[in-house]
C-alpha positions in Angstrom: 123.8 116.1 114.6 126.4 116.0 111.5 127.6 112.6 110.3 130.7 113.1 108.5 132.4 111.0 105.6 129.9 108.4 105.0 129.5 106.0 102.2 126.4 105.7 101.2 124.5 102.6 99.7 128.2 101.8 98.4 129.3 105.2 96.8 132.7 105.6 96.7 132.6 109.4 97.2 132.1 110.2 101.0 129.3 112.1 101.8 128.0 114.4 105.1 124.4 114.2 106.5 123.1 116.6 108.5 120.0 116.0 110.8 117.7 118.3 112.4 114.6 117.6 114.4 114.8 113.6 113.4 114.5 114.4 110.3 117.5 114.0 106.9 117.8 118.1 106.7 120.8 118.5 104.4 122.9 115.6 102.3 126.0 116.5 100.8 129.4 118.3 101.3 128.7 119.9 104.8 130.7 122.0 107.3 129.9 121.2 111.3 127.9 125.1 112.6 128.9 125.8 115.7 128.5 123.8 118.8 127.1 121.3 116.1 127.4 117.5 117.3 129.6 115.8 114.7 130.4 112.3 114.2 133.3 111.2 112.3 132.2 107.5 110.5 135.6 107.6 108.6 134.3 106.1 105.7 132.1 103.2 107.1 128.8 102.0 104.9 125.7 103.7 105.8 122.8 102.5 104.7 119.0 102.7 105.0 117.4 100.5 107.9 117.1 96.6 107.2 113.7 95.4 106.9 112.6 92.1 107.4 109.8 91.5 104.6 108.1 87.8 105.9 108.5 86.0 109.6 106.2 84.8 111.8 107.1 86.6 115.2 104.0 84.8 116.8 105.8 81.1 116.3 109.1 82.3 117.2 111.6 80.4 120.0 108.9 77.6 120.1 111.2 75.1 118.1 110.8 71.6 120.0 107.9 71.9 121.7 105.6 70.1 121.4 108.2 68.3 119.5 110.9 68.2 117.3 109.8 68.6 113.6 112.1 65.3 112.6 110.9 65.0 108.7 111.8 68.4 108.1 108.9 69.4 106.2 106.4 72.2 106.1 103.2 69.7 106.6 105.2 68.4 109.8 105.4 71.6 110.8 102.0 73.0 110.4 101.0 70.0 112.3 103.2 70.8 115.3 102.3 74.4 115.4 98.7 73.5 115.7 99.6 71.6 118.9 101.5 74.3 120.5 99.0 77.0 119.7 97.1 75.0 122.3 99.4 76.4 125.2 99.4 79.9 123.8 99.0 82.6 126.3 99.5 86.6 125.8 102.5 86.2 128.3 104.0 83.5 126.0 103.6 85.4 122.6 104.6 88.9 124.4 107.9 87.6 125.7 108.8 85.7 122.7 108.2 88.6 120.7 110.0 90.8 122.6 113.1 88.3 122.4 113.5 88.1 118.6 112.5 91.8 118.2 115.1 92.6 120.2 117.3 90.5 117.9 116.2 91.9 114.9 117.2 95.3 116.5 120.9 94.5 117.7 121.5 93.2 113.6 120.1 96.8 112.3 116.6 95.9 111.4 114.0 98.6 111.6 110.8 97.3 110.0 109.3 94.1 110.1 106.6 92.2 108.5 105.2 89.8 110.6 102.6 87.0 109.4 100.2 85.9 112.6 98.1 83.0 112.5 94.6 83.6 112.4 93.1 80.4 112.6 92.3 80.2 116.3 88.6 80.9 117.4 90.1 83.7 120.0 93.1 85.5 117.6 94.9 85.4 120.9 97.9 86.0 118.7 96.8 88.9 116.5 95.0 90.7 119.6 98.4 90.5 121.5 100.6 91.3 118.4 98.5 94.4 117.8 99.5 95.7 121.2 103.2 94.7 120.7 102.8 96.8 117.6 102.4 99.8 119.3 104.4 99.2 122.6 107.5 98.4 120.4 107.1 101.4 118.0 110.4 102.9 119.4 112.4 100.2 118.1 110.8 98.9 115.1 107.8 99.6 112.4 105.8 96.1 112.5 103.0 95.1 110.0 100.8 92.5 110.6 99.8 89.5 107.9 96.3 88.0 109.2 97.9 84.9 107.8 95.0 81.4 107.7 98.0 78.9 108.9 95.3 76.1 108.3 92.9 77.6 105.4 90.3 80.1 104.9 87.8 77.5 103.6 89.5 73.9 105.0 89.4 75.8 108.4 86.2 75.9 110.2 84.8 79.3 109.9 88.0 80.5 108.6 86.2 83.5 106.3 85.0 84.7 109.4 87.8 84.8 111.4 90.0 86.4 107.9 87.4 89.4 108.0 87.3 89.9 112.1 91.0 90.1 112.0 90.9 92.5 109.2 88.7 94.6 111.4 90.7 94.4 114.5 93.0 96.2 112.3 95.5 93.9 110.4 97.4 95.7 107.7 97.4 92.7 105.5 95.3 89.7 103.8 96.8 86.6 104.0 95.9 83.1 102.2 97.8 79.9 102.0 96.4 78.2 98.6 99.0 75.1 98.9 97.5 74.2 101.8 93.7 74.4 101.0 92.1 71.2 100.7 91.4 71.3 96.9 92.0 73.2 93.7 88.9 74.7 94.0 89.4 75.9 97.5 92.5 77.1 96.3 91.0 79.4 94.2 88.2 80.4 96.2 89.8 81.1 99.4 92.1 83.5 96.7 89.6 85.3 95.4 87.7 85.6 99.0 91.2 87.4 100.3 92.2 89.8 97.5 88.3 91.2 97.0 88.4 91.5 100.9 91.8 93.2 100.5 90.5 95.6 98.3 87.4 96.0 100.1 88.7 97.0 103.4 91.9 98.8 101.2 94.8 96.6 102.9 97.4 95.1 101.5 97.9 91.2 100.1 100.7 89.0 101.2 100.0 85.2 100.0 102.2 81.9 101.4 101.7 81.2 97.6 102.7 77.9 96.2 105.3 76.9 99.1 105.2 73.8 98.2 107.1 71.0 95.4 104.5 70.4 93.6 104.7 71.9 90.0 100.9 71.4 89.8 100.3 73.6 92.2 99.8 77.2 90.5 98.3 79.5 93.2 100.7 82.1 91.8 98.8 82.5 88.3 95.4 83.1 90.5 97.0 85.9 92.7 98.6 87.5 90.2 95.0 87.6 87.8 93.2 89.0 90.5 96.0 91.6 91.6 95.6 92.6 87.8 91.9 92.6 87.8 91.4 94.4 91.0 93.8 96.7 90.4 95.7 95.9 93.4 98.9 96.0 91.5 102.2 96.6 93.6 100.1 96.0 96.9 100.3 92.4 96.6 103.2 90.3 97.7 103.7 86.6 96.6 105.5 84.7 99.3 107.5 81.6 98.4 107.0 80.6 95.2 108.7 77.4 95.2 106.4 75.5 93.3 107.6 77.9 90.6 111.2 75.9 90.7 109.7 73.1 89.3 107.2 74.5 86.4 108.4 73.9 83.0 110.0 76.4 81.3 107.1 77.0 78.6 104.6 77.5 81.4 106.9 79.9 83.2 107.4 81.8 79.7 103.7 82.9 79.1 103.3 83.0 83.1 106.1 85.7 83.0 103.8 88.1 81.0 101.2 88.4 83.7 103.4 88.6 86.5 104.9 91.7 85.1 101.3 93.0 83.9 100.2 92.2 87.6 103.2 94.5 88.9 103.1 92.0 91.9 106.1 91.6 94.3 108.0 88.4 95.5 109.4 87.4 98.7 112.0 84.6 98.7 112.9 83.1 102.2 116.8 81.4 101.0 117.3 79.9 104.8 114.0 78.4 105.0 112.8 77.0 102.0 116.4 75.3 101.6 115.8 73.1 104.6 112.1 72.3 103.8 112.0 72.0 100.0 113.2 68.9 98.3 112.3 66.4 101.0 110.3 64.2 98.6 113.3 64.5 96.1 116.1 61.5 96.0 118.3 62.9 93.7 118.8 65.4 92.0 117.4 67.1 94.9 115.5 70.8 94.0 116.8 73.9 95.5 113.5 75.5 96.7 114.1 78.7 96.1 112.0 80.8 93.5 113.1 82.2 90.3 114.5 84.9 92.1 117.3 86.2 88.7 114.6 85.6 86.1 112.4 87.3 88.2 114.9 90.6 88.4 115.7 89.8 85.2 112.2 91.0 84.0 112.2 93.9 86.6 109.7 92.5 88.9 110.4 93.1 92.8 112.0 90.6 95.0 113.2 90.8 98.4 114.5 88.3 100.9 112.7 87.4 104.4 114.2 85.1 107.2 110.5 83.4 107.7 111.4 81.8 110.7 113.3 81.5 114.2 113.8 78.7 115.7 110.5 77.4 115.6 108.9 74.2 114.3 109.5 75.0 110.4 113.3 76.2 111.0 115.2 75.0 114.1 117.9 77.9 113.9 117.9 81.5 113.1 119.4 84.8 115.4 117.7 87.6 113.4 120.4 88.5 110.9 119.4 89.3 107.4 122.8 89.2 106.5 122.6 85.4 106.9 119.4 85.4 104.8 121.5 87.5 101.8 124.6 85.8 102.2 122.5 82.2 101.4 120.2 83.4 99.2 122.6 84.4 97.0 124.4 81.1 97.0 121.7 79.4 96.2 120.3 81.3 93.5 123.4 81.9 92.2 124.0 85.7 91.7 127.3 85.8 92.2 128.7 88.2 90.7 130.8 91.3 91.8 128.3 93.6 91.7 125.2 91.5 92.2 126.7 90.8 95.8 127.4 94.7 95.9 123.5 95.4 94.9 122.4 92.4 97.4 121.7 94.9 100.2 118.4 96.3 98.2 116.9 92.9 99.2 116.5 93.9 102.6 116.6 97.3 102.2 115.0 99.4 99.3 113.1 96.2 97.5 111.7 95.5 100.8 110.4 98.7 101.1 108.5 98.3 98.1 107.3 94.8 99.0 106.1 96.7 102.9 104.5 99.8 100.5 106.7 102.6 102.4 109.0 103.5 99.6 107.4 106.7 99.3 108.7 107.4 103.0 112.4 104.9 103.6 115.5 106.0 102.4 118.6 108.4 102.6 116.5 111.4 101.5 116.4 115.0 102.7 113.2 115.1 104.4 112.6 111.8 105.6 112.9 110.5 108.8 116.7 110.1 110.1 116.7 106.2 109.7 119.6 104.5 109.1 122.2 102.0 109.9 126.0 101.9 110.0 128.0 98.6 109.7 131.7 98.1 110.2 132.6 98.2 106.9 133.6 100.4 103.5 130.9 98.6 101.2 128.0 95.7 101.4 130.5 93.2 99.7 133.4 93.4 102.6 130.2 93.7 104.9 129.0 90.6 104.0 132.6 88.8 103.3 133.8 89.9 107.2 130.0 89.6 108.7 130.7 93.0 109.6 128.5 94.0 112.7 126.3 96.7 112.8 128.0 99.5 114.5 125.1 101.8 115.1 121.5 101.9 114.5 119.5 105.5 114.3 115.6 105.8 114.1 114.4 109.4 113.6 117.9 110.6 114.5 118.4 108.8 118.1 121.0 106.2 118.6 118.4 102.8 119.5 121.5 100.4 118.8 125.1 100.4 119.4 127.7 97.5 118.7 131.6 97.2 118.9 133.5 95.9 116.2 134.0 91.9 116.1 137.7 91.6 116.3 139.7 88.4 115.9 143.4 88.1 116.9 145.9 85.4 116.0 148.1 85.1 119.2 150.6 82.6 117.2 
């Protein structure tokens, strides 16, 4: 198959791509061979597939059950979810996850990192997600984080549950230091989680300081352990919202450690602008980590949806365009080139977060995975809320959408 006249990742010049046996065989100015199928994109934007670098598929589509989160806080969300877990069945999880994955696929997402709650003696959600990972692989690659929602030390048998989750096949080890009972528990939980990841050769993704409290400083422990254990970019700090409350003198010192550690960050603009600042009157904090400052230091940052219609976030539709659009506003990344490059938060930057950069992207020899947007560049795509016209996976079309059109009748 030959793909003609594509604008690859905002490039002005038009490029052709030849796909053979599910792989990008040639990229350049190409002519169709006899009887070769050819598709003319007519100058549409072609990108590597979108990547969701932080979501909770096991909690999706449960908002209002057993009750709505009226305070809009992280902690009421956790309390509501602990009640909802009592009703979990494999079929309940299966149906909700399949629906959410379909939403993502229709929006051009082909890779998902999901955090799965393991503070459940039965590990039902994790076991179900491991099955779904195999069942849904024609649509998406799913990476599973063993996530101790109610803590490692602060939940009964939390350490053993984390070990069991890793042995069952989780791809990454999680932690939630700001939810542990004490600062001492916080540090010990991170030591345990990161040593476990080192021993089992797993990735690490920590829900790190998702709180407005400037005294919540799990991030320095995460970065120090990543450096000491030589885990480096296998480690991700998700949320890190307390960083927006740290004093600048402390951040200046912290940045040196963050650069040395080479860890990744995930910001979740939709959910954290909703959850954070709830104890503030005015001024009210925006609730997002220091994205611009991290990028200026050469530190990798990607964006995630975090929640889709669950106890922490009452909205969500699987569109990472919405995540980027809001993220650019609240982090004040609104220069023209910053907007043009913002697709990287959900493509190349996210690939670094998931540790899949070697096999990801529009390069000869890579799997022919790509999407086509109804726009000529990403600036236009954001403004128009452009449709994902096509999504191809291993050279096979898995999604086709019609352009969104509006007509003024008067």
